[in-house]
C-alpha positions as CSV (number, residue, x, y, z in Angstrom):
1,M,0.1,-0.1,0.4
2,G,1.1,3.4,-0.7
3,T,1.9,6.5,1.5
4,D,-1.0,9.1,1.7
5,V,-0.5,12.7,2.8
6,D,-3.4,14.7,3.4
7,L,-2.0,18.1,2.8
8,A,-4.5,19.9,4.8
9,K,-3.6,17.8,7.9
10,N,0.0,18.4,7.2
11,P,1.3,20.4,10.4
12,H,3.2,22.5,8.2
13,I,-0.4,23.3,6.6
14,K,-2.7,23.0,9.1
15,I,-5.7,25.3,8.4
16,E,-8.1,25.7,11.4
17,G,-11.6,25.5,10.9
18,I,-11.4,23.8,7.5
19,A,-13.6,20.6,8.7
20,D,-16.0,22.6,10.1
21,L,-16.4,24.9,7.6
22,V,-16.7,21.9,4.8
23,A,-19.5,20.2,7.0
24,D,-21.4,22.9,7.0
25,L,-21.2,23.9,3.1
26,R,-22.6,20.0,2.5
27,K,-25.9,21.2,3.8
28,A,-26.1,23.8,1.3
29,P,-27.9,23.9,-1.8
30,E,-25.0,24.9,-3.6
31,R,-22.7,22.1,-2.3
32,L,-19.7,24.4,-2.4
33,D,-17.6,21.5,-1.0
34,K,-17.7,19.9,-4.3
35,E,-16.4,23.4,-5.6
36,F,-13.3,23.1,-2.9
37,R,-12.5,19.7,-4.1
38,A,-12.3,20.9,-7.9
39,R,-9.9,23.5,-6.8
40,F,-8.0,21.4,-4.1
41,R,-7.4,18.9,-7.2
42,V,-5.2,21.8,-8.9
43,I,-3.4,22.2,-5.8
44,A,-2.7,18.6,-5.5
45,K,-1.8,18.1,-8.9
46,G,0.9,20.9,-8.7
47,V,2.8,18.9,-5.8
48,R,2.4,15.8,-7.6
49,E,4.3,17.2,-10.2
50,D,7.0,18.5,-8.3
51,A,7.5,15.5,-6.4
52,R,7.5,13.6,-9.7
53,D,10.3,15.8,-11.3
54,R,12.3,15.2,-7.9
55,A,11.8,11.6,-8.4
56,M,13.0,11.5,-12.0
57,L,16.1,13.4,-11.3
58,M,17.1,10.8,-8.4
59,H,18.3,7.5,-9.7
60,P,20.3,5.1,-7.2
61,R,23.0,3.8,-8.0
62,M,23.1,0.2,-9.4
63,P,25.6,-2.1,-11.3
64,R,25.3,-1.7,-14.9
65,E,23.8,-5.2,-15.5
66,R,20.7,-4.4,-13.7
67,K,20.4,-0.7,-14.6
68,R,17.6,-1.6,-17.4
69,A,15.3,-3.2,-14.4
70,L,16.3,-0.2,-12.4
71,K,14.9,2.0,-15.0
72,E,11.4,0.2,-15.4
73,H,11.3,-0.1,-11.8
74,W,11.8,3.7,-11.6
75,D,9.2,4.6,-14.2
76,A,6.9,2.6,-12.1
77,L,7.7,4.9,-9.3
78,V,7.6,8.0,-10.7
79,K,3.7,7.0,-12.6
80,S,2.8,5.9,-8.8
81,I,2.8,9.5,-7.2
82,T,-0.7,10.3,-7.8
83,S,-3.0,13.1,-6.4
84,G,-6.5,14.3,-5.9
85,A,-8.7,15.8,-3.4
86,E,-11.3,15.6,-0.7
87,S,-13.7,18.2,-0.2
88,N,-11.5,19.6,2.8
89,T,-8.2,18.2,1.8
90,P,-5.6,18.2,-1.2
91,W,-4.1,14.7,-1.1
92,V,-0.6,13.0,-3.0
93,R,0.5,9.5,-2.9
94,V,3.1,7.6,-3.5
95,G,3.2,3.8,-4.2
96,S,0.3,1.4,-4.6
97,N,-0.3,-2.4,-3.6
98,S,1.9,-3.3,-6.4
99,L,4.7,-0.9,-5.4
100,A,4.8,-1.4,-2.1
101,W,8.5,-1.0,-1.9
102,A,8.0,2.5,-3.4
103,T,8.1,3.8,0.3
104,S,11.4,2.7,0.8
105,F,12.5,4.9,-2.0
106,E,11.0,8.0,-0.6
107,F,12.4,7.5,3.2
108,G,15.2,5.8,2.2
109,S,16.6,2.0,3.5
110,R,18.6,1.3,6.3
111,R,19.6,-2.4,4.5
112,Y,19.8,-1.3,1.1
113,R,22.6,1.0,0.1
114,E,20.7,2.8,-3.1
115,F,19.0,5.5,-0.8
116,P,20.6,6.0,2.5
117,W,18.0,5.9,5.4
118,L,16.7,9.7,5.7
119,G,13.8,8.9,8.2
120,R,10.7,11.2,7.8
121,D,12.2,13.8,5.9
122,G,12.2,12.1,2.2
123,Y,13.9,12.2,-0.9
124,F,10.9,13.4,-3.3
125,L,7.4,13.9,-1.8
126,W,8.0,15.3,1.5
127,P,10.6,17.9,0.2
128,A,8.4,18.9,-2.5
129,I,5.7,19.2,0.6
130,Y,8.0,21.1,3.0
131,E,9.4,23.5,0.7
132,N,6.2,24.5,-0.6
133,S,4.0,24.2,2.4
134,D,3.5,28.2,2.3
135,E,2.3,28.6,-1.0
136,I,0.4,25.2,-0.7
137,K,-1.4,27.2,2.6
138,A,-1.9,30.3,0.4
139,Q,-3.5,28.4,-2.3
140,M,-5.6,26.5,-0.5
141,L,-6.8,29.5,1.1
142,A,-7.4,31.1,-1.9
143,A,-9.3,28.2,-3.2
144,I,-11.7,28.9,-0.4
145,D,-12.1,32.4,-0.4
146,E,-12.9,32.1,-4.3
147,A,-15.3,29.3,-4.2
148,V,-17.1,30.9,-0.6
149,G,-17.2,34.3,-2.6
150,Y,-15.9,36.4,0.6
151,E,-12.5,36.5,2.8
152,W,-13.0,33.2,5.0
153,S,-9.4,32.8,5.3
154,A,-9.2,36.4,6.8
155,G,-12.3,36.0,8.8
156,L,-14.1,39.0,7.5
157,G,-17.2,37.6,6.5
158,S,-17.7,40.2,4.1
159,K,-17.6,40.3,0.1
160,G,-14.3,40.1,-1.5
161,T,-13.2,42.5,-3.9
162,G,-12.2,39.7,-6.5
163,G,-13.8,37.9,-9.0
């Protein structure tokens, strides 16, 4: 199974009150929670593309006779980085049931020397999140403001000036 990362639950990006807001919006006739999901998918896609770019640049050291197999595995790993959204969070995932080893490439391994153990810091997915956490949070708040039609993130409750 892969590693899921709910961006809104990440301590670097935590947005207080979003779960309550989405629960209230599900009761509204306009179903703005669906609008959140659509906007959050775009944010998650940006993180996914950054993580894929980082992963493509990181080929582990391997003996010459195994390089072809490695390329096929590495291509599968890069393609396994997927993204999506719920109404209260964008998410990014690395690995799948058929690529259970993908998490080892993200965090490193104490057993295999291709990628030294990094622990929770990661090589491509987590750096893409950590280095962009302020931008991700700003994009999420802007998406909420645009969908709701007022500056919810500023706590103003008045109509915004944007379109």
